[in-house]
CHARMM internal coordinates of N, CA and C (Angstrom, degrees):
IC EDIT
DIST 1 N 1 CA 1.4423
DIST 1 CA 1 C 1.5182
ANGL 1 N 1 CA 1 C 108.91
DIST 1 C 2 N 1.2777
ANGL 1 CA 1 C 2 N 115.59
DIHE 1 N 1 CA 1 C 2 N 141.87
DIST 2 N 2 CA 1.4547
ANGL 1 C 2 N 2 CA 122.67
DIHE 1 CA 1 C 2 N 2 CA 179.13
DIST 2 CA 2 C 1.5271
ANGL 2 N 2 CA 2 C 109.53
DIHE 1 C 2 N 2 CA 2 C -70.79
DIST 2 C 3 N 1.3397
ANGL 2 CA 2 C 3 N 116.89
DIHE 2 N 2 CA 2 C 3 N 115.92
DIST 3 N 3 CA 1.4662
ANGL 2 C 3 N 3 CA 121.17
DIHE 2 CA 2 C 3 N 3 CA -177.53
DIST 3 CA 3 C 1.5167
ANGL 3 N 3 CA 3 C 111.59
DIHE 2 C 3 N 3 CA 3 C -63.05
DIST 3 C 4 N 1.3193
ANGL 3 CA 3 C 4 N 117.82
DIHE 3 N 3 CA 3 C 4 N -38.34
DIST 4 N 4 CA 1.4679
ANGL 3 C 4 N 4 CA 120.20
DIHE 3 CA 3 C 4 N 4 CA 179.70
DIST 4 CA 4 C 1.5265
ANGL 4 N 4 CA 4 C 110.61
DIHE 3 C 4 N 4 CA 4 C -62.16
DIST 4 C 5 N 1.3224
ANGL 4 CA 4 C 5 N 116.92
DIHE 4 N 4 CA 4 C 5 N -41.42
DIST 5 N 5 CA 1.4558
ANGL 4 C 5 N 5 CA 120.69
DIHE 4 CA 4 C 5 N 5 CA 178.37
DIST 5 CA 5 C 1.5255
ANGL 5 N 5 CA 5 C 110.26
DIHE 4 C 5 N 5 CA 5 C -65.04
DIST 5 C 6 N 1.3199
ANGL 5 CA 5 C 6 N 116.45
DIHE 5 N 5 CA 5 C 6 N -44.28
DIST 6 N 6 CA 1.4615
ANGL 5 C 6 N 6 CA 120.33
DIHE 5 CA 5 C 6 N 6 CA 178.13
DIST 6 CA 6 C 1.5242
ANGL 6 N 6 CA 6 C 111.01
DIHE 5 C 6 N 6 CA 6 C -60.38
DIST 6 C 7 N 1.3247
ANGL 6 CA 6 C 7 N 116.73
DIHE 6 N 6 CA 6 C 7 N -41.70
DIST 7 N 7 CA 1.4658
ANGL 6 C 7 N 7 CA 120.51
DIHE 6 CA 6 C 7 N 7 CA 177.88
DIST 7 CA 7 C 1.5254
ANGL 7 N 7 CA 7 C 111.26
DIHE 6 C 7 N 7 CA 7 C -60.64
DIST 7 C 8 N 1.3396
ANGL 7 CA 7 C 8 N 116.58
DIHE 7 N 7 CA 7 C 8 N -40.10
DIST 8 N 8 CA 1.4612
ANGL 7 C 8 N 8 CA 120.38
DIHE 7 CA 7 C 8 N 8 CA 177.76
DIST 8 CA 8 C 1.5295
ANGL 8 N 8 CA 8 C 110.69
DIHE 7 C 8 N 8 CA 8 C -64.21
DIST 8 C 9 N 1.3050
ANGL 8 CA 8 C 9 N 116.04
DIHE 8 N 8 CA 8 C 9 N -45.59
DIST 9 N 9 CA 1.4566
ANGL 8 C 9 N 9 CA 120.32
DIHE 8 CA 8 C 9 N 9 CA -179.28
DIST 9 CA 9 C 1.5265
ANGL 9 N 9 CA 9 C 110.14
DIHE 8 C 9 N 9 CA 9 C -61.51
DIST 9 C 10 N 1.3004
ANGL 9 CA 9 C 10 N 117.58
DIHE 9 N 9 CA 9 C 10 N -40.23
DIST 10 N 10 CA 1.4602
ANGL 9 C 10 N 10 CA 120.63
DIHE 9 CA 9 C 10 N 10 CA -177.98
DIST 10 CA 10 C 1.5274
ANGL 10 N 10 CA 10 C 112.17
DIHE 9 C 10 N 10 CA 10 C -68.38
DIST 10 C 11 N 1.3118
ANGL 10 CA 10 C 11 N 117.89
DIHE 10 N 10 CA 10 C 11 N -14.47
DIST 11 N 11 CA 1.4655
ANGL 10 C 11 N 11 CA 121.42
DIHE 10 CA 10 C 11 N 11 CA 176.66
DIST 11 CA 11 C 1.5310
ANGL 11 N 11 CA 11 C 111.62
DIHE 10 C 11 N 11 CA 11 C -81.31
DIST 11 C 12 N 1.3302
ANGL 11 CA 11 C 12 N 117.23
DIHE 11 N 11 CA 11 C 12 N -14.41
DIST 12 N 12 CA 1.4638
ANGL 11 C 12 N 12 CA 120.76
DIHE 11 CA 11 C 12 N 12 CA 177.88
DIST 12 CA 12 C 1.5153
ANGL 12 N 12 CA 12 C 110.01
DIHE 11 C 12 N 12 CA 12 C -67.72
DIST 12 C 13 N 1.3259
ANGL 12 CA 12 C 13 N 115.90
DIHE 12 N 12 CA 12 C 13 N 153.81
DIST 13 N 13 CA 1.4629
ANGL 12 C 13 N 13 CA 117.60
DIHE 12 CA 12 C 13 N 13 CA 176.91
DIST 13 CA 13 C 1.5353
ANGL 13 N 13 CA 13 C 108.34
DIHE 12 C 13 N 13 CA 13 C -70.55
DIST 13 C 14 N 1.3301
ANGL 13 CA 13 C 14 N 117.81
DIHE 13 N 13 CA 13 C 14 N 158.99
DIST 14 N 14 CA 1.4664
ANGL 13 C 14 N 14 CA 120.79
DIHE 13 CA 13 C 14 N 14 CA -174.69
DIST 14 CA 14 C 1.5299
ANGL 14 N 14 CA 14 C 114.46
DIHE 13 C 14 N 14 CA 14 C -54.32
DIST 14 C 15 N 1.3036
ANGL 14 CA 14 C 15 N 117.81
DIHE 14 N 14 CA 14 C 15 N -39.26
DIST 15 N 15 CA 1.4628
ANGL 14 C 15 N 15 CA 119.88
DIHE 14 CA 14 C 15 N 15 CA 179.53
DIST 15 CA 15 C 1.5180
ANGL 15 N 15 CA 15 C 112.37
DIHE 14 C 15 N 15 CA 15 C -63.09
DIST 15 C 16 N 1.3315
ANGL 15 CA 15 C 16 N 116.44
DIHE 15 N 15 CA 15 C 16 N -40.82
DIST 16 N 16 CA 1.4647
ANGL 15 C 16 N 16 CA 120.22
DIHE 15 CA 15 C 16 N 16 CA 178.40
DIST 16 CA 16 C 1.5271
ANGL 16 N 16 CA 16 C 111.11
DIHE 15 C 16 N 16 CA 16 C -68.82
DIST 16 C 17 N 1.3297
ANGL 16 CA 16 C 17 N 116.69
DIHE 16 N 16 CA 16 C 17 N -37.17
DIST 17 N 17 CA 1.4715
ANGL 16 C 17 N 17 CA 119.34
DIHE 16 CA 16 C 17 N 17 CA 176.86
DIST 17 CA 17 C 1.5186
ANGL 17 N 17 CA 17 C 110.38
DIHE 16 C 17 N 17 CA 17 C -64.28
DIST 17 C 18 N 1.3198
ANGL 17 CA 17 C 18 N 117.11
DIHE 17 N 17 CA 17 C 18 N -40.71
DIST 18 N 18 CA 1.4583
ANGL 17 C 18 N 18 CA 121.03
DIHE 17 CA 17 C 18 N 18 CA 178.56
DIST 18 CA 18 C 1.5289
ANGL 18 N 18 CA 18 C 110.22
DIHE 17 C 18 N 18 CA 18 C -63.15
DIST 18 C 19 N 1.3246
ANGL 18 CA 18 C 19 N 116.59
DIHE 18 N 18 CA 18 C 19 N -45.67
DIST 19 N 19 CA 1.4650
ANGL 18 C 19 N 19 CA 120.55
DIHE 18 CA 18 C 19 N 19 CA 178.05
DIST 19 CA 19 C 1.5255
ANGL 19 N 19 CA 19 C 110.85
DIHE 18 C 19 N 19 CA 19 C -60.43
DIST 19 C 20 N 1.3330
ANGL 19 CA 19 C 20 N 116.95
DIHE 19 N 19 CA 19 C 20 N -42.47
DIST 20 N 20 CA 1.4607
ANGL 19 C 20 N 20 CA 120.81
DIHE 19 CA 19 C 20 N 20 CA 177.48
DIST 20 CA 20 C 1.5232
ANGL 20 N 20 CA 20 C 110.46
DIHE 19 C 20 N 20 CA 20 C -61.79
DIST 20 C 21 N 1.3301
ANGL 20 CA 20 C 21 N 116.49
DIHE 20 N 20 CA 20 C 21 N -41.89
DIST 21 N 21 CA 1.4561
ANGL 20 C 21 N 21 CA 120.21
DIHE 20 CA 20 C 21 N 21 CA 178.58
DIST 21 CA 21 C 1.5158
ANGL 21 N 21 CA 21 C 112.11
DIHE 20 C 21 N 21 CA 21 C -59.52
DIST 21 C 22 N 1.3391
ANGL 21 CA 21 C 22 N 115.80
DIHE 21 N 21 CA 21 C 22 N -45.61
DIST 22 N 22 CA 1.4640
ANGL 21 C 22 N 22 CA 119.72
DIHE 21 CA 21 C 22 N 22 CA 178.35
DIST 22 CA 22 C 1.5227
ANGL 22 N 22 CA 22 C 111.13
DIHE 21 C 22 N 22 CA 22 C -61.54
DIST 22 C 23 N 1.3227
ANGL 22 CA 22 C 23 N 116.06
DIHE 22 N 22 CA 22 C 23 N -43.24
DIST 23 N 23 CA 1.4692
ANGL 22 C 23 N 23 CA 119.46
DIHE 22 CA 22 C 23 N 23 CA -179.45
DIST 23 CA 23 C 1.5296
ANGL 23 N 23 CA 23 C 111.11
DIHE 22 C 23 N 23 CA 23 C -65.09
DIST 23 C 24 N 1.3288
ANGL 23 CA 23 C 24 N 116.71
DIHE 23 N 23 CA 23 C 24 N -38.62
DIST 24 N 24 CA 1.4654
ANGL 23 C 24 N 24 CA 119.53
DIHE 23 CA 23 C 24 N 24 CA 177.81
DIST 24 CA 24 C 1.5237
ANGL 24 N 24 CA 24 C 110.61
DIHE 23 C 24 N 24 CA 24 C -64.23
DIST 24 C 25 N 1.3299
ANGL 24 CA 24 C 25 N 116.85
DIHE 24 N 24 CA 24 C 25 N -45.16
DIST 25 N 25 CA 1.4648
ANGL 24 C 25 N 25 CA 119.68
DIHE 24 CA 24 C 25 N 25 CA 178.24
DIST 25 CA 25 C 1.5243
ANGL 25 N 25 CA 25 C 111.26
DIHE 24 C 25 N 25 CA 25 C -60.33
DIST 25 C 26 N 1.3311
ANGL 25 CA 25 C 26 N 116.04
DIHE 25 N 25 CA 25 C 26 N -41.95
DIST 26 N 26 CA 1.4575
ANGL 25 C 26 N 26 CA 119.87
DIHE 25 CA 25 C 26 N 26 CA 179.45
DIST 26 CA 26 C 1.5254
ANGL 26 N 26 CA 26 C 111.98
DIHE 25 C 26 N 26 CA 26 C -64.65
DIST 26 C 27 N 1.3388
ANGL 26 CA 26 C 27 N 117.25
DIHE 26 N 26 CA 26 C 27 N -23.87
DIST 27 N 27 CA 1.4582
ANGL 26 C 27 N 27 CA 120.36
DIHE 26 CA 26 C 27 N 27 CA -177.35
DIST 27 CA 27 C 1.5260
ANGL 27 N 27 CA 27 C 113.40
DIHE 26 C 27 N 27 CA 27 C -82.34
DIST 27 C 28 N 1.3416
ANGL 27 CA 27 C 28 N 116.75
DIHE 27 N 27 CA 27 C 28 N -10.03
DIST 28 N 28 CA 1.4620
ANGL 27 C 28 N 28 CA 120.75
DIHE 27 CA 27 C 28 N 28 CA -178.40
DIST 28 CA 28 C 1.5274
ANGL 28 N 28 CA 28 C 108.71
DIHE 27 C 28 N 28 CA 28 C -88.53
DIST 28 C 29 N 1.3337
ANGL 28 CA 28 C 29 N 116.48
DIHE 28 N 28 CA 28 C 29 N 122.41
DIST 29 N 29 CA 1.4654
ANGL 28 C 29 N 29 CA 118.48
DIHE 28 CA 28 C 29 N 29 CA 179.48
DIST 29 CA 29 C 1.5280
ANGL 29 N 29 CA 29 C 111.30
DIHE 28 C 29 N 29 CA 29 C -59.17
DIST 29 C 30 N 1.3111
ANGL 29 CA 29 C 30 N 115.62
DIHE 29 N 29 CA 29 C 30 N 140.83
DIST 30 N 30 CA 1.4658
ANGL 29 C 30 N 30 CA 122.74
DIHE 29 CA 29 C 30 N 30 CA 176.68
DIST 30 CA 30 C 1.5207
ANGL 30 N 30 CA 30 C 113.68
DIHE 29 C 30 N 30 CA 30 C 61.91
DIST 30 C 31 N 1.3274
ANGL 30 CA 30 C 31 N 117.85
DIHE 30 N 30 CA 30 C 31 N 24.41
DIST 31 N 31 CA 1.4618
ANGL 30 C 31 N 31 CA 120.46
DIHE 30 CA 30 C 31 N 31 CA 179.72
DIST 31 CA 31 C 1.5218
ANGL 31 N 31 CA 31 C 112.13
DIHE 30 C 31 N 31 CA 31 C -88.38
DIST 31 C 32 N 1.3339
ANGL 31 CA 31 C 32 N 117.27
DIHE 31 N 31 CA 31 C 32 N -5.50
DIST 32 N 32 CA 1.4562
ANGL 31 C 32 N 32 CA 118.00
DIHE 31 CA 31 C 32 N 32 CA -178.00
DIST 32 CA 32 C 1.5300
ANGL 32 N 32 CA 32 C 110.44
DIHE 31 C 32 N 32 CA 32 C -77.61
DIST 32 C 33 N 1.3189
ANGL 32 CA 32 C 33 N 115.97
DIHE 32 N 32 CA 32 C 33 N 160.72
DIST 33 N 33 CA 1.4642
ANGL 32 C 33 N 33 CA 121.93
DIHE 32 CA 32 C 33 N 33 CA -174.32
DIST 33 CA 33 C 1.5196
ANGL 33 N 33 CA 33 C 113.53
DIHE 32 C 33 N 33 CA 33 C -61.73
DIST 33 C 34 N 1.3256
ANGL 33 CA 33 C 34 N 117.62
DIHE 33 N 33 CA 33 C 34 N -30.99
DIST 34 N 34 CA 1.4591
ANGL 33 C 34 N 34 CA 120.17
DIHE 33 CA 33 C 34 N 34 CA -177.89
DIST 34 CA 34 C 1.5230
ANGL 34 N 34 CA 34 C 112.27
DIHE 33 C 34 N 34 CA 34 C -64.03
DIST 34 C 35 N 1.3236
ANGL 34 CA 34 C 35 N 116.94
DIHE 34 N 34 CA 34 C 35 N -26.37
DIST 35 N 35 CA 1.4614
ANGL 34 C 35 N 35 CA 121.01
DIHE 34 CA 34 C 35 N 35 CA -177.77
DIST 35 CA 35 C 1.5315
ANGL 35 N 35 CA 35 C 112.54
DIHE 34 C 35 N 35 CA 35 C -102.67
DIST 35 C 36 N 1.3205
ANGL 35 CA 35 C 36 N 116.59
DIHE 35 N 35 CA 35 C 36 N 4.74
DIST 36 N 36 CA 1.4561
ANGL 35 C 36 N 36 CA 120.77
DIHE 35 CA 35 C 36 N 36 CA -177.11
DIST 36 CA 36 C 1.5235
ANGL 36 N 36 CA 36 C 108.89
DIHE 35 C 36 N 36 CA 36 C -97.15
DIST 36 C 37 N 1.3184
ANGL 36 CA 36 C 37 N 116.75
DIHE 36 N 36 CA 36 C 37 N 115.62
DIST 37 N 37 CA 1.4611
ANGL 36 C 37 N 37 CA 121.07
DIHE 36 CA 36 C 37 N 37 CA -177.81
DIST 37 CA 37 C 1.5268
ANGL 37 N 37 CA 37 C 108.63
DIHE 36 C 37 N 37 CA 37 C -124.57
DIST 37 C 38 N 1.3231
ANGL 37 CA 37 C 38 N 116.29
DIHE 37 N 37 CA 37 C 38 N 129.61
DIST 38 N 38 CA 1.4554
ANGL 37 C 38 N 38 CA 121.15
DIHE 37 CA 37 C 38 N 38 CA 177.28
DIST 38 CA 38 C 1.5271
ANGL 38 N 38 CA 38 C 109.56
DIHE 37 C 38 N 38 CA 38 C -85.49
DIST 38 C 39 N 1.3237
ANGL 38 CA 38 C 39 N 115.06
DIHE 38 N 38 CA 38 C 39 N 144.76
DIST 39 N 39 CA 1.4575
ANGL 38 C 39 N 39 CA 119.39
DIHE 38 CA 38 C 39 N 39 CA 174.09
DIST 39 CA 39 C 1.5270
ANGL 39 N 39 CA 39 C 108.72
DIHE 38 C 39 N 39 CA 39 C -75.59
DIST 39 C 40 N 1.3210
ANGL 39 CA 39 C 40 N 116.77
DIHE 39 N 39 CA 39 C 40 N 166.03
DIST 40 N 40 CA 1.4626
ANGL 39 C 40 N 40 CA 120.24
DIHE 39 CA 39 C 40 N 40 CA 176.85
DIST 40 CA 40 C 1.5233
ANGL 40 N 40 CA 40 C 111.13
DIHE 39 C 40 N 40 CA 40 C -60.36
DIST 40 C 41 N 1.3233
ANGL 40 CA 40 C 41 N 116.75
DIHE 40 N 40 CA 40 C 41 N -36.53
DIST 41 N 41 CA 1.4642
ANGL 40 C 41 N 41 CA 120.92
DIHE 40 CA 40 C 41 N 41 CA 179.14
DIST 41 CA 41 C 1.5265
ANGL 41 N 41 CA 41 C 110.71
DIHE 40 C 41 N 41 CA 41 C -65.82
DIST 41 C 42 N 1.3358
ANGL 41 CA 41 C 42 N 116.98
DIHE 41 N 41 CA 41 C 42 N -41.49
DIST 42 N 42 CA 1.4591
ANGL 41 C 42 N 42 CA 120.10
DIHE 41 CA 41 C 42 N 42 CA 178.42
DIST 42 CA 42 C 1.5243
ANGL 42 N 42 CA 42 C 111.01
DIHE 41 C 42 N 42 CA 42 C -65.28
DIST 42 C 43 N 1.3162
ANGL 42 CA 42 C 43 N 117.02
DIHE 42 N 42 CA 42 C 43 N -41.92
DIST 43 N 43 CA 1.4657
ANGL 42 C 43 N 43 CA 120.69
DIHE 42 CA 42 C 43 N 43 CA 177.59
DIST 43 CA 43 C 1.5278
ANGL 43 N 43 CA 43 C 110.78
DIHE 42 C 43 N 43 CA 43 C -61.39
DIST 43 C 44 N 1.3223
ANGL 43 CA 43 C 44 N 116.41
DIHE 43 N 43 CA 43 C 44 N -43.01
DIST 44 N 44 CA 1.4653
ANGL 43 C 44 N 44 CA 120.72
DIHE 43 CA 43 C 44 N 44 CA 179.50
DIST 44 CA 44 C 1.5286
ANGL 44 N 44 CA 44 C 110.79
DIHE 43 C 44 N 44 CA 44 C -63.65
DIST 44 C 45 N 1.3236
ANGL 44 CA 44 C 45 N 116.93
DIHE 44 N 44 CA 44 C 45 N -39.39
DIST 45 N 45 CA 1.4704
ANGL 44 C 45 N 45 CA 120.80
DIHE 44 CA 44 C 45 N 45 CA 179.46
DIST 45 CA 45 C 1.5263
ANGL 45 N 45 CA 45 C 110.65
DIHE 44 C 45 N 45 CA 45 C -66.14
DIST 45 C 46 N 1.3162
ANGL 45 CA 45 C 46 N 117.78
DIHE 45 N 45 CA 45 C 46 N -40.58
DIST 46 N 46 CA 1.4633
ANGL 45 C 46 N 46 CA 120.94
DIHE 45 CA 45 C 46 N 46 CA 177.06
DIST 46 CA 46 C 1.5246
ANGL 46 N 46 CA 46 C 109.83
DIHE 45 C 46 N 46 CA 46 C -62.18
DIST 46 C 47 N 1.3215
ANGL 46 CA 46 C 47 N 116.78
DIHE 46 N 46 CA 46 C 47 N -45.24
DIST 47 N 47 CA 1.4640
ANGL 46 C 47 N 47 CA 120.66
DIHE 46 CA 46 C 47 N 47 CA 178.88
DIST 47 CA 47 C 1.5257
ANGL 47 N 47 CA 47 C 111.07
DIHE 46 C 47 N 47 CA 47 C -61.44
DIST 47 C 48 N 1.3315
ANGL 47 CA 47 C 48 N 117.10
DIHE 47 N 47 CA 47 C 48 N -42.16
DIST 48 N 48 CA 1.4647
ANGL 47 C 48 N 48 CA 121.05
DIHE 47 CA 47 C 48 N 48 CA 179.30
DIST 48 CA 48 C 1.5217
ANGL 48 N 48 CA 48 C 110.64
DIHE 47 C 48 N 48 CA 48 C -61.87
DIST 48 C 49 N 1.3223
ANGL 48 CA 48 C 49 N 116.13
DIHE 48 N 48 CA 48 C 49 N -44.98
DIST 49 N 49 CA 1.4657
ANGL 48 C 49 N 49 CA 120.06
DIHE 48 CA 48 C 49 N 49 CA -178.87
DIST 49 CA 49 C 1.5290
ANGL 49 N 49 CA 49 C 111.67
DIHE 48 C 49 N 49 CA 49 C -67.11
DIST 49 C 50 N 1.3281
ANGL 49 CA 49 C 50 N 117.01
DIHE 49 N 49 CA 49 C 50 N -38.72
DIST 50 N 50 CA 1.4660
ANGL 49 C 50 N 50 CA 119.88
DIHE 49 CA 49 C 50 N 50 CA 177.87
DIST 50 CA 50 C 1.5262
ANGL 50 N 50 CA 50 C 110.55
DIHE 49 C 50 N 50 CA 50 C -64.50
DIST 50 C 51 N 1.3281
ANGL 50 CA 50 C 51 N 117.06
DIHE 50 N 50 CA 50 C 51 N -42.64
DIST 51 N 51 CA 1.4693
ANGL 50 C 51 N 51 CA 120.85
DIHE 50 CA 50 C 51 N 51 CA 178.76
DIST 51 CA 51 C 1.5226
ANGL 51 N 51 CA 51 C 110.04
DIHE 50 C 51 N 51 CA 51 C -62.87
DIST 51 C 52 N 1.3221
ANGL 51 CA 51 C 52 N 117.20
DIHE 51 N 51 CA 51 C 52 N -41.61
DIST 52 N 52 CA 1.4706
ANGL 51 C 52 N 52 CA 121.37
DIHE 51 CA 51 C 52 N 52 CA 178.64
DIST 52 CA 52 C 1.5303
ANGL 52 N 52 CA 52 C 109.89
DIHE 51 C 52 N 52 CA 52 C -62.01
DIST 52 C 53 N 1.3182
ANGL 52 CA 52 C 53 N 116.51
DIHE 52 N 52 CA 52 C 53 N -44.06
DIST 53 N 53 CA 1.4637
ANGL 52 C 53 N 53 CA 120.39
DIHE 52 CA 52 C 53 N 53 CA 179.34
DIST 53 CA 53 C 1.5345
ANGL 53 N 53 CA 53 C 111.24
DIHE 52 C 53 N 53 CA 53 C -64.26
DIST 53 C 54 N 1.3175
ANGL 53 CA 53 C 54 N 117.23
DIHE 53 N 53 CA 53 C 54 N -41.64
DIST 54 N 54 CA 1.4601
ANGL 53 C 54 N 54 CA 120.41
DIHE 53 CA 53 C 54 N 54 CA -179.71
DIST 54 CA 54 C 1.5247
ANGL 54 N 54 CA 54 C 111.36
DIHE 53 C 54 N 54 CA 54 C -65.55
DIST 54 C 55 N 1.3501
ANGL 54 CA 54 C 55 N 117.42
DIHE 54 N 54 CA 54 C 55 N -32.28
DIST 55 N 55 CA 1.4685
ANGL 54 C 55 N 55 CA 120.86
DIHE 54 CA 54 C 55 N 55 CA 176.77
DIST 55 CA 55 C 1.5239
ANGL 55 N 55 CA 55 C 111.45
DIHE 54 C 55 N 55 CA 55 C -68.95
DIST 55 C 56 N 1.3539
ANGL 55 CA 55 C 56 N 116.27
DIHE 55 N 55 CA 55 C 56 N -36.89
DIST 56 N 56 CA 1.4654
ANGL 55 C 56 N 56 CA 119.94
DIHE 55 CA 55 C 56 N 56 CA -175.60
DIST 56 CA 56 C 1.5248
ANGL 56 N 56 CA 56 C 109.96
DIHE 55 C 56 N 56 CA 56 C -144.97
DIST 56 C 57 N 1.3471
ANGL 56 CA 56 C 57 N 117.74
DIHE 56 N 56 CA 56 C 57 N 76.56
DIST 57 N 57 CA 1.4571
ANGL 56 C 57 N 57 CA 120.49
DIHE 56 CA 56 C 57 N 57 CA -177.55
DIST 57 CA 57 C 1.5298
ANGL 57 N 57 CA 57 C 113.28
DIHE 56 C 57 N 57 CA 57 C -61.70
DIST 57 C 58 N 1.3175
ANGL 57 CA 57 C 58 N 116.99
DIHE 57 N 57 CA 57 C 58 N -26.24
DIST 58 N 58 CA 1.4629
ANGL 57 C 58 N 58 CA 120.87
DIHE 57 CA 57 C 58 N 58 CA -179.88
DIST 58 CA 58 C 1.5155
ANGL 58 N 58 CA 58 C 114.10
DIHE 57 C 58 N 58 CA 58 C -68.94
DIST 58 C 59 N 1.3273
ANGL 58 CA 58 C 59 N 116.82
DIHE 58 N 58 CA 58 C 59 N -13.36
DIST 59 N 59 CA 1.4651
ANGL 58 C 59 N 59 CA 119.36
DIHE 58 CA 58 C 59 N 59 CA -179.57
DIST 59 CA 59 C 1.5313
ANGL 59 N 59 CA 59 C 112.47
DIHE 58 C 59 N 59 CA 59 C -81.17
DIST 59 C 60 N 1.3222
ANGL 59 CA 59 C 60 N 116.47
DIHE 59 N 59 CA 59 C 60 N -8.90
DIST 60 N 60 CA 1.4648
ANGL 59 C 60 N 60 CA 120.40
DIHE 59 CA 59 C 60 N 60 CA -179.78
DIST 60 CA 60 C 1.5230
ANGL 60 N 60 CA 60 C 110.20
DIHE 59 C 60 N 60 CA 60 C -66.83
DIST 60 C 61 N 1.3164
ANGL 60 CA 60 C 61 N 115.74
DIHE 60 N 60 CA 60 C 61 N 144.60
DIST 61 N 61 CA 1.4566
ANGL 60 C 61 N 61 CA 121.85
DIHE 60 CA 60 C 61 N 61 CA 177.53
DIST 61 CA 61 C 1.5266
ANGL 61 N 61 CA 61 C 107.49
DIHE 60 C 61 N 61 CA 61 C -103.22
DIST 61 C 62 N 1.3227
ANGL 61 CA 61 C 62 N 117.82
DIHE 61 N 61 CA 61 C 62 N 125.04
DIST 62 N 62 CA 1.4634
ANGL 61 C 62 N 62 CA 119.79
DIHE 61 CA 61 C 62 N 62 CA -179.96
DIST 62 CA 62 C 1.5363
ANGL 62 N 62 CA 62 C 111.74
DIHE 61 C 62 N 62 CA 62 C -59.24
DIST 62 C 63 N 1.3307
ANGL 62 CA 62 C 63 N 115.77
DIHE 62 N 62 CA 62 C 63 N 145.56
DIST 63 N 63 CA 1.4656
ANGL 62 C 63 N 63 CA 121.08
DIHE 62 CA 62 C 63 N 63 CA -178.82
DIST 63 CA 63 C 1.5246
ANGL 63 N 63 CA 63 C 111.70
DIHE 62 C 63 N 63 CA 63 C -54.06
DIST 63 C 64 N 1.3144
ANGL 63 CA 63 C 64 N 117.84
DIHE 63 N 63 CA 63 C 64 N -39.91
DIST 64 N 64 CA 1.4634
ANGL 63 C 64 N 64 CA 120.70
DIHE 63 CA 63 C 64 N 64 CA -178.54
DIST 64 CA 64 C 1.5255
ANGL 64 N 64 CA 64 C 111.14
DIHE 63 C 64 N 64 CA 64 C -58.88
DIST 64 C 65 N 1.3290
ANGL 64 CA 64 C 65 N 117.03
DIHE 64 N 64 CA 64 C 65 N -39.14
DIST 65 N 65 CA 1.4702
ANGL 64 C 65 N 65 CA 121.65
DIHE 64 CA 64 C 65 N 65 CA 179.08
DIST 65 CA 65 C 1.5250
ANGL 65 N 65 CA 65 C 109.82
DIHE 64 C 65 N 65 CA 65 C -69.16
DIST 65 C 66 N 1.3171
ANGL 65 CA 65 C 66 N 117.09
DIHE 65 N 65 CA 65 C 66 N -45.34
DIST 66 N 66 CA 1.4695
ANGL 65 C 66 N 66 CA 120.88
DIHE 65 CA 65 C 66 N 66 CA 179.32
DIST 66 CA 66 C 1.5186
ANGL 66 N 66 CA 66 C 109.76
DIHE 65 C 66 N 66 CA 66 C -60.19
DIST 66 C 67 N 1.3290
ANGL 66 CA 66 C 67 N 116.76
DIHE 66 N 66 CA 66 C 67 N -45.97
DIST 67 N 67 CA 1.4672
ANGL 66 C 67 N 67 CA 121.16
DIHE 66 CA 66 C 67 N 67 CA -179.28
DIST 67 CA 67 C 1.5268
ANGL 67 N 67 CA 67 C 110.98
DIHE 66 C 67 N 67 CA 67 C -58.65
DIST 67 C 68 N 1.3251
ANGL 67 CA 67 C 68 N 116.62
DIHE 67 N 67 CA 67 C 68 N -44.90
DIST 68 N 68 CA 1.4681
ANGL 67 C 68 N 68 CA 119.52
DIHE 67 CA 67 C 68 N 68 CA 179.70
DIST 68 CA 68 C 1.5272
ANGL 68 N 68 CA 68 C 111.38
DIHE 67 C 68 N 68 CA 68 C -65.36
DIST 68 C 69 N 1.3229
ANGL 68 CA 68 C 69 N 117.32
DIHE 68 N 68 CA 68 C 69 N -37.90
DIST 69 N 69 CA 1.4632
ANGL 68 C 69 N 69 CA 120.30
DIHE 68 CA 68 C 69 N 69 CA 177.12
DIST 69 CA 69 C 1.5262
ANGL 69 N 69 CA 69 C 111.16
DIHE 68 C 69 N 69 CA 69 C -63.33
DIST 69 C 70 N 1.3234
ANGL 69 CA 69 C 70 N 116.27
DIHE 69 N 69 CA 69 C 70 N -41.45
DIST 70 N 70 CA 1.4592
ANGL 69 C 70 N 70 CA 120.21
DIHE 69 CA 69 C 70 N 70 CA 178.49
DIST 70 CA 70 C 1.5140
ANGL 70 N 70 CA 70 C 111.45
DIHE 69 C 70 N 70 CA 70 C -66.24
DIST 70 C 71 N 1.3252
ANGL 70 CA 70 C 71 N 116.35
DIHE 70 N 70 CA 70 C 71 N -42.23
DIST 71 N 71 CA 1.4714
ANGL 70 C 71 N 71 CA 119.95
DIHE 70 CA 70 C 71 N 71 CA 178.22
DIST 71 CA 71 C 1.5205
ANGL 71 N 71 CA 71 C 110.95
DIHE 70 C 71 N 71 CA 71 C -62.90
DIST 71 C 72 N 1.3160
ANGL 71 CA 71 C 72 N 116.87
DIHE 71 N 71 CA 71 C 72 N -40.07
DIST 72 N 72 CA 1.4683
ANGL 71 C 72 N 72 CA 120.08
DIHE 71 CA 71 C 72 N 72 CA 180.00
DIST 72 CA 72 C 1.5288
ANGL 72 N 72 CA 72 C 110.75
DIHE 71 C 72 N 72 CA 72 C -65.95
DIST 72 C 73 N 1.3239
ANGL 72 CA 72 C 73 N 115.77
DIHE 72 N 72 CA 72 C 73 N -37.35
DIST 73 N 73 CA 1.4729
ANGL 72 C 73 N 73 CA 119.89
DIHE 72 CA 72 C 73 N 73 CA -177.52
DIST 73 CA 73 C 1.5206
ANGL 73 N 73 CA 73 C 112.32
DIHE 72 C 73 N 73 CA 73 C -79.43
DIST 73 C 74 N 1.3251
ANGL 73 CA 73 C 74 N 117.42
DIHE 73 N 73 CA 73 C 74 N -41.61
DIST 74 N 74 CA 1.4602
ANGL 73 C 74 N 74 CA 120.75
DIHE 73 CA 73 C 74 N 74 CA -171.32
DIST 74 CA 74 C 1.5263
ANGL 74 N 74 CA 74 C 113.83
DIHE 73 C 74 N 74 CA 74 C -112.33
DIST 74 C 75 N 1.3263
ANGL 74 CA 74 C 75 N 116.48
DIHE 74 N 74 CA 74 C 75 N -5.03
DIST 75 N 75 CA 1.4571
ANGL 74 C 75 N 75 CA 120.19
DIHE 74 CA 74 C 75 N 75 CA 177.77
DIST 75 CA 75 C 1.4416
ANGL 75 N 75 CA 75 C 112.88
DIHE 74 C 75 N 75 CA 75 C 72.67
END
COOR INIT
IC SEED 1 N 1 CA 1 C
IC BUILD
């Protein structure tokens, strides 16, 4: 991805970035939910993770913390 373009996009206000995100998703062929099918392995992994979370909900990491960790690691 072009870093200069990404830098420009990140200067947009949050609402415009969200709108751009929606438009980008809409531009990808077969990106709509009707054409999105999970494999049996993916379904099993989701079930495993949900069961793990239900056993210990306190082990979840809030999105804000994950986001900051990713930003610190990848900039």
